[in-house]
C-alpha positions as a LaTeX table, in Angstrom:
\begin{tabular}{lrrr}
\hline
Residue & $x$ (\AA) & $y$ (\AA) & $z$ (\AA) \\
\hline
Met1 & 166.50 & 245.14 & 48.07 \\
Asn2 & 163.90 & 247.55 & 46.70 \\
Phe3 & 166.62 & 250.07 & 45.90 \\
Thr4 & 168.56 & 247.34 & 44.04 \\
Lys5 & 165.47 & 246.36 & 42.02 \\
Lys6 & 164.74 & 249.96 & 41.15 \\
Thr7 & 168.37 & 250.51 & 40.11 \\
Leu8 & 168.34 & 247.48 & 37.90 \\
Ala9 & 165.01 & 248.52 & 36.42 \\
Val10 & 166.27 & 252.04 & 35.59 \\
Thr11 & 169.52 & 250.61 & 34.19 \\
Ser12 & 167.61 & 248.19 & 31.97 \\
Val13 & 165.38 & 250.96 & 30.63 \\
Ala14 & 168.40 & 253.19 & 29.95 \\
Leu15 & 170.23 & 250.40 & 28.11 \\
Gly16 & 167.15 & 249.64 & 26.17 \\
Leu17 & 166.76 & 253.25 & 25.03 \\
Leu18 & 170.44 & 253.36 & 24.11 \\
Ala19 & 170.25 & 250.18 & 22.04 \\
Ala20 & 167.09 & 251.36 & 20.33 \\
Gly21 & 168.56 & 254.81 & 19.72 \\
Cys22 & 171.69 & 253.73 & 17.93 \\
Ala23 & 171.91 & 254.87 & 14.27 \\
Thr24 & 172.84 & 252.21 & 11.72 \\
Ala25 & 176.29 & 252.90 & 10.20 \\
Pro26 & 176.22 & 253.24 & 6.41 \\
Asp27 & 177.71 & 250.69 & 3.99 \\
Pro28 & 181.53 & 251.08 & 4.24 \\
Ser29 & 181.72 & 251.03 & 0.43 \\
Asp30 & 179.72 & 254.23 & 0.28 \\
Glu31 & 182.50 & 256.70 & 1.08 \\
Ala32 & 180.32 & 259.81 & 0.92 \\
Ala33 & 177.77 & 258.30 & 3.31 \\
Val34 & 180.47 & 257.18 & 5.71 \\
Gln35 & 182.08 & 260.66 & 5.68 \\
Ala36 & 178.72 & 262.35 & 6.39 \\
Phe37 & 178.01 & 259.84 & 9.25 \\
Asn38 & 181.42 & 260.54 & 10.81 \\
Glu39 & 181.15 & 264.31 & 10.44 \\
Ala40 & 177.70 & 264.32 & 12.04 \\
Asn41 & 179.24 & 262.47 & 15.09 \\
Asp42 & 175.69 & 261.40 & 15.99 \\
Pro43 & 175.56 & 257.57 & 16.40 \\
Leu44 & 172.56 & 257.94 & 18.75 \\
Glu45 & 170.59 & 259.95 & 16.17 \\
Pro46 & 167.25 & 258.11 & 16.47 \\
Met47 & 167.16 & 258.63 & 20.23 \\
Asn48 & 168.38 & 262.17 & 19.94 \\
Arg49 & 165.71 & 263.03 & 17.36 \\
Tyr50 & 163.08 & 261.58 & 19.71 \\
Phe51 & 164.17 & 263.84 & 22.53 \\
Phe52 & 164.49 & 266.73 & 20.13 \\
Glu53 & 160.80 & 266.26 & 19.19 \\
Val54 & 159.83 & 266.02 & 22.91 \\
Asn55 & 161.74 & 269.20 & 23.72 \\
His56 & 160.33 & 270.95 & 20.68 \\
Gly57 & 156.81 & 269.93 & 21.73 \\
Leu58 & 157.29 & 271.29 & 25.19 \\
Asp59 & 158.72 & 274.46 & 23.71 \\
Glu60 & 155.73 & 275.02 & 21.49 \\
Leu61 & 153.25 & 274.19 & 24.27 \\
Leu62 & 154.86 & 276.01 & 27.23 \\
Val63 & 158.09 & 277.87 & 26.79 \\
Lys64 & 157.31 & 279.74 & 23.54 \\
Pro65 & 153.92 & 281.09 & 24.83 \\
Phe66 & 155.50 & 282.23 & 28.09 \\
Ala67 & 158.32 & 283.85 & 26.14 \\
Gly68 & 155.76 & 285.68 & 24.04 \\
Tyr69 & 153.94 & 287.04 & 27.15 \\
Tyr70 & 157.27 & 287.94 & 28.60 \\
Asn71 & 158.13 & 290.03 & 25.58 \\
Ile72 & 154.70 & 291.71 & 25.65 \\
Ala73 & 154.55 & 292.40 & 29.38 \\
Leu74 & 158.07 & 293.76 & 29.93 \\
Pro75 & 159.75 & 296.68 & 28.20 \\
Asp76 & 163.27 & 296.27 & 26.88 \\
Pro77 & 164.95 & 298.00 & 29.85 \\
Ala78 & 163.26 & 295.61 & 32.27 \\
Lys79 & 164.26 & 292.55 & 30.28 \\
Asp80 & 167.86 & 293.94 & 30.08 \\
Ser81 & 167.90 & 294.31 & 33.83 \\
Ile82 & 166.74 & 290.75 & 34.32 \\
Arg83 & 169.50 & 289.49 & 32.04 \\
Asn84 & 172.13 & 291.65 & 33.73 \\
Phe85 & 171.08 & 290.36 & 37.11 \\
Leu86 & 171.23 & 286.68 & 35.96 \\
Arg87 & 174.64 & 287.27 & 34.40 \\
Asn88 & 175.94 & 288.81 & 37.58 \\
Leu89 & 174.70 & 285.82 & 39.57 \\
Arg90 & 176.80 & 283.60 & 37.32 \\
Ser91 & 180.06 & 285.57 & 37.85 \\
Pro92 & 181.57 & 283.18 & 40.39 \\
Val93 & 181.20 & 280.25 & 37.98 \\
Ile94 & 182.68 & 282.26 & 35.12 \\
Leu95 & 185.56 & 283.42 & 37.35 \\
Ala96 & 186.34 & 279.87 & 38.47 \\
Asn97 & 186.55 & 278.68 & 34.90 \\
Asp98 & 188.60 & 281.67 & 33.82 \\
Leu99 & 191.12 & 280.64 & 36.57 \\
Phe100 & 190.94 & 276.90 & 35.65 \\
Gln101 & 191.88 & 277.85 & 32.04 \\
Gly102 & 194.78 & 280.08 & 33.25 \\
Glu103 & 193.13 & 283.20 & 31.74 \\
Gly104 & 194.30 & 285.71 & 34.26 \\
Ser105 & 193.27 & 288.76 & 32.24 \\
Arg106 & 189.75 & 287.38 & 31.67 \\
Ala107 & 189.53 & 286.45 & 35.32 \\
Gly108 & 190.35 & 290.07 & 36.21 \\
Thr109 & 187.61 & 291.24 & 33.85 \\
Thr110 & 185.04 & 288.93 & 35.45 \\
Ala111 & 185.98 & 290.01 & 38.98 \\
Ser112 & 185.91 & 293.66 & 37.99 \\
Arg113 & 182.49 & 293.31 & 36.35 \\
Phe114 & 181.04 & 291.59 & 39.44 \\
Leu115 & 182.32 & 294.23 & 41.79 \\
Ile116 & 181.25 & 297.18 & 39.67 \\
Asn117 & 177.81 & 295.72 & 38.75 \\
Thr118 & 177.06 & 294.63 & 42.26 \\
Thr119 & 177.75 & 298.19 & 43.62 \\
Leu120 & 177.26 & 300.77 & 40.95 \\
Gly121 & 174.96 & 298.46 & 39.01 \\
Val122 & 172.47 & 298.12 & 41.91 \\
Gly123 & 173.01 & 294.48 & 42.61 \\
Gly124 & 173.59 & 293.67 & 39.03 \\
Leu125 & 170.45 & 295.16 & 37.58 \\
Leu126 & 172.57 & 297.54 & 35.53 \\
Asp127 & 175.60 & 296.60 & 33.42 \\
Ala128 & 177.62 & 299.47 & 34.79 \\
Ala129 & 180.93 & 297.75 & 33.94 \\
Ser130 & 180.23 & 298.11 & 30.25 \\
Trp131 & 180.21 & 301.88 & 30.80 \\
Phe132 & 183.94 & 301.52 & 31.49 \\
Gly133 & 184.58 & 299.18 & 28.55 \\
Ile134 & 184.62 & 296.08 & 30.68 \\
Asn135 & 182.56 & 293.74 & 28.56 \\
Tyr136 & 180.84 & 290.48 & 29.41 \\
His137 & 182.13 & 287.10 & 28.45 \\
Asp138 & 180.96 & 283.64 & 29.41 \\
Glu139 & 182.90 & 280.54 & 30.47 \\
Asp140 & 181.78 & 277.07 & 31.65 \\
Phe141 & 183.44 & 273.87 & 32.72 \\
Gly142 & 182.73 & 272.24 & 29.38 \\
Gln143 & 184.97 & 274.90 & 27.81 \\
Thr144 & 187.54 & 274.34 & 30.52 \\
Leu145 & 187.67 & 270.60 & 29.76 \\
Ala146 & 188.16 & 271.38 & 26.06 \\
Val147 & 191.02 & 273.75 & 26.89 \\
Trp148 & 192.58 & 270.92 & 28.87 \\
Gly149 & 192.40 & 268.72 & 25.85 \\
Ser150 & 189.19 & 266.73 & 26.39 \\
Gly151 & 187.32 & 265.78 & 23.25 \\
Glu152 & 183.62 & 266.52 & 22.95 \\
Gly153 & 182.52 & 262.94 & 22.43 \\
Ile154 & 179.37 & 262.03 & 20.54 \\
Tyr155 & 176.53 & 264.48 & 20.00 \\
Leu156 & 173.64 & 264.25 & 22.45 \\
His157 & 170.22 & 265.91 & 22.63 \\
Leu158 & 169.08 & 265.75 & 26.25 \\
Pro159 & 165.58 & 265.98 & 27.69 \\
Leu160 & 164.95 & 269.58 & 28.78 \\
Leu161 & 168.61 & 270.54 & 28.39 \\
Gly162 & 168.80 & 270.26 & 24.69 \\
Pro163 & 171.99 & 270.00 & 22.50 \\
Ser164 & 175.02 & 268.70 & 24.35 \\
Asn165 & 177.76 & 266.09 & 24.37 \\
Pro166 & 179.39 & 264.04 & 27.21 \\
Arg167 & 181.95 & 266.73 & 27.85 \\
Asp168 & 179.53 & 269.64 & 28.08 \\
Ala169 & 177.01 & 267.60 & 30.06 \\
Gly170 & 179.60 & 266.76 & 32.64 \\
Gly171 & 180.68 & 270.42 & 32.67 \\
Lys172 & 177.16 & 271.48 & 33.53 \\
Leu173 & 177.28 & 269.32 & 36.55 \\
Val174 & 180.55 & 270.74 & 37.74 \\
Asp175 & 179.29 & 274.29 & 37.14 \\
Tyr176 & 176.21 & 273.43 & 39.27 \\
Val177 & 178.54 & 272.38 & 42.09 \\
Leu178 & 180.76 & 275.48 & 41.66 \\
Asp179 & 177.83 & 277.82 & 41.85 \\
Pro180 & 177.55 & 279.35 & 45.37 \\
Leu181 & 173.68 & 279.69 & 44.98 \\
Thr182 & 173.50 & 275.88 & 44.69 \\
Trp183 & 174.82 & 275.58 & 48.25 \\
Val184 & 172.79 & 278.46 & 49.55 \\
Gly185 & 169.68 & 276.70 & 48.33 \\
Tyr186 & 170.53 & 273.44 & 50.05 \\
Val187 & 171.95 & 274.90 & 53.28 \\
Tyr188 & 169.05 & 277.26 & 53.84 \\
Asn189 & 166.38 & 275.02 & 52.36 \\
Val190 & 165.51 & 277.58 & 49.65 \\
Ser191 & 166.28 & 275.44 & 46.58 \\
Trp192 & 163.27 & 277.15 & 44.86 \\
Ile193 & 165.72 & 280.03 & 44.18 \\
Asn194 & 167.70 & 277.86 & 41.75 \\
Thr195 & 164.59 & 276.45 & 40.17 \\
Thr196 & 163.16 & 279.97 & 39.59 \\
Arg197 & 166.51 & 281.14 & 38.22 \\
Phe198 & 166.66 & 278.25 & 35.79 \\
Met199 & 163.11 & 278.96 & 34.53 \\
Val200 & 163.65 & 282.68 & 34.23 \\
Glu201 & 166.90 & 282.21 & 32.29 \\
Gly202 & 165.11 & 279.80 & 29.93 \\
Ile203 & 162.18 & 282.17 & 29.33 \\
Asp204 & 164.47 & 285.19 & 28.90 \\
Thr205 & 166.71 & 283.40 & 26.40 \\
Arg206 & 163.72 & 282.00 & 24.49 \\
Ala207 & 162.09 & 285.42 & 24.34 \\
Arg208 & 165.23 & 286.99 & 22.88 \\
Asn209 & 165.33 & 284.32 & 20.19 \\
Ile210 & 161.75 & 283.92 & 19.11 \\
Glu211 & 162.25 & 285.46 & 15.66 \\
Thr212 & 165.63 & 283.84 & 15.15 \\
Ile213 & 164.35 & 280.29 & 15.93 \\
Ala214 & 161.34 & 280.86 & 13.77 \\
Glu215 & 163.57 & 281.85 & 10.80 \\
Leu216 & 165.80 & 278.84 & 11.34 \\
Gln217 & 162.83 & 276.51 & 11.46 \\
Lys218 & 161.21 & 278.00 & 8.38 \\
Gly219 & 164.38 & 277.85 & 6.29 \\
Ser220 & 165.61 & 274.41 & 7.39 \\
Val221 & 164.82 & 271.23 & 5.54 \\
Asp222 & 165.99 & 269.35 & 8.58 \\
Phe223 & 165.59 & 271.51 & 11.69 \\
Tyr224 & 167.24 & 268.88 & 13.92 \\
Ala225 & 170.40 & 268.78 & 11.78 \\
Thr226 & 170.46 & 272.60 & 11.65 \\
Ile227 & 170.33 & 272.85 & 15.44 \\
Arg228 & 173.01 & 270.14 & 15.75 \\
Ser229 & 175.35 & 271.94 & 13.41 \\
Leu230 & 174.68 & 275.33 & 15.03 \\
Tyr231 & 175.31 & 274.01 & 18.49 \\
Arg232 & 178.59 & 272.37 & 17.60 \\
Gln233 & 179.96 & 275.41 & 15.77 \\
His234 & 178.81 & 277.70 & 18.55 \\
Arg235 & 180.64 & 275.63 & 21.09 \\
Asn236 & 183.89 & 275.62 & 19.01 \\
Asp237 & 183.75 & 279.39 & 18.92 \\
Ala238 & 183.07 & 279.62 & 22.62 \\
Ile239 & 186.01 & 277.42 & 23.41 \\
Ala240 & 188.24 & 279.63 & 21.19 \\
Asn241 & 187.04 & 282.71 & 23.06 \\
Gly242 & 185.54 & 283.95 & 19.80 \\
Glu243 & 182.86 & 286.45 & 19.01 \\
Asp244 & 180.29 & 288.03 & 21.30 \\
Pro245 & 177.51 & 285.45 & 21.73 \\
Glu246 & 174.89 & 288.18 & 21.19 \\
Ala247 & 176.24 & 288.86 & 17.70 \\
Val248 & 176.88 & 285.54 & 16.14 \\
Ile249 & 173.26 & 284.36 & 15.97 \\
Ser250 & 172.22 & 287.25 & 13.76 \\
Lys251 & 174.53 & 285.89 & 11.05 \\
Val252 & 172.59 & 282.69 & 10.45 \\
Thr253 & 169.06 & 284.03 & 10.13 \\
Ser254 & 169.08 & 284.81 & 6.41 \\
Glu255 & 167.74 & 282.04 & 4.14 \\
Glu256 & 170.96 & 281.72 & 2.15 \\
Met257 & 172.93 & 280.99 & 5.32 \\
Ile258 & 170.60 & 278.26 & 6.71 \\
Pro259 & 171.80 & 274.76 & 5.89 \\
Glu260 & 169.65 & 272.19 & 4.14 \\
Asp261 & 169.13 & 268.56 & 5.23 \\
Gly262 & 172.04 & 268.37 & 7.61 \\
Ala263 & 174.56 & 270.40 & 5.69 \\
Glu264 & 177.11 & 272.25 & 7.83 \\
Leu265 & 176.41 & 275.84 & 8.65 \\
Pro266 & 178.74 & 278.54 & 7.29 \\
Ser267 & 181.77 & 278.99 & 9.56 \\
Val268 & 180.42 & 282.10 & 11.14 \\
Phe269 & 181.41 & 280.88 & 14.56 \\
Leu270 & 185.05 & 280.36 & 13.73 \\
Pro271 & 187.64 & 283.12 & 14.14 \\
Thr272 & 188.18 & 284.94 & 10.82 \\
Ala273 & 190.35 & 287.75 & 9.62 \\
Pro274 & 188.81 & 291.19 & 10.10 \\
Ala275 & 188.47 & 291.68 & 6.35 \\
Ala276 & 186.33 & 288.61 & 6.10 \\
Ala277 & 184.04 & 289.43 & 8.96 \\
Thr278 & 180.38 & 289.72 & 8.37 \\
Pro279 & 178.63 & 292.91 & 9.64 \\
Gln280 & 177.14 & 292.25 & 13.02 \\
Ala281 & 173.72 & 292.93 & 14.40 \\
Thr282 & 172.67 & 292.76 & 17.98 \\
Thr283 & 170.00 & 290.18 & 18.57 \\
Gly284 & 169.48 & 287.21 & 20.82 \\
Asp285 & 171.59 & 285.27 & 23.25 \\
Gln286 & 173.13 & 281.89 & 22.74 \\
Leu287 & 170.71 & 279.85 & 20.68 \\
Ser288 & 171.90 & 276.58 & 22.25 \\
Glu289 & 170.44 & 277.62 & 25.60 \\
Ala290 & 166.98 & 277.92 & 24.12 \\
Phe291 & 166.68 & 274.13 & 23.37 \\
\hline
\end{tabular}
């Protein structure tokens, strides 16, 4: 009985939040407003903005300061080793999604990287595979669902997790189940390993994007809309197996490339002809992970 009451209470609160968080559709006679509303794909914008502000507050209060200390305390080689180790731990999930997508060549790359980095790379602390031209790529089940034809659904900004959509949120859950470390944590009662891993990943990603995020925030009239646009275009590129995630973020940090008041970002995340490519710099990881 108590369980039923609690379930009903939680459901009622969730439905209340959803109802309160629905954006009002524009007047159908205003074609420009209707088009902008549809392109944003954000019918829950009031609720999403609320969680965006909550996440931003937590970032300013906790994550950003820790990321600053992390940058000060650790030299670049140490931070690179941490990132390499975390990427190596994720290899089984990437490999599974490579296979789900029928990407045999990329699956071979992932398996090779894992074997080389685990052995020659001292447990993944060194990216030894890159010495042989075997470069890193990421995959997740949200991308797999997209390859299978699943639509993204409406835009969501989730507490703690940040920008998402129903497809990507469900994909994160599947990736969590696919990850061997998830089961190691439960079977051996060492779930703190996964909690620590999640926290270190967040701090490392935030530390690598401190300047980038500051530039985006400074140059954006509507920071929420900027992040929404950036996330959606980044995900489209990831699904298309596009550019190196470490290179794309550097393309949107100049003032002339930062959108104003919800305008779409330049299509820097979409595949382009080599002649039209913008020179790349090497800075930061996937910005979407930092929110």
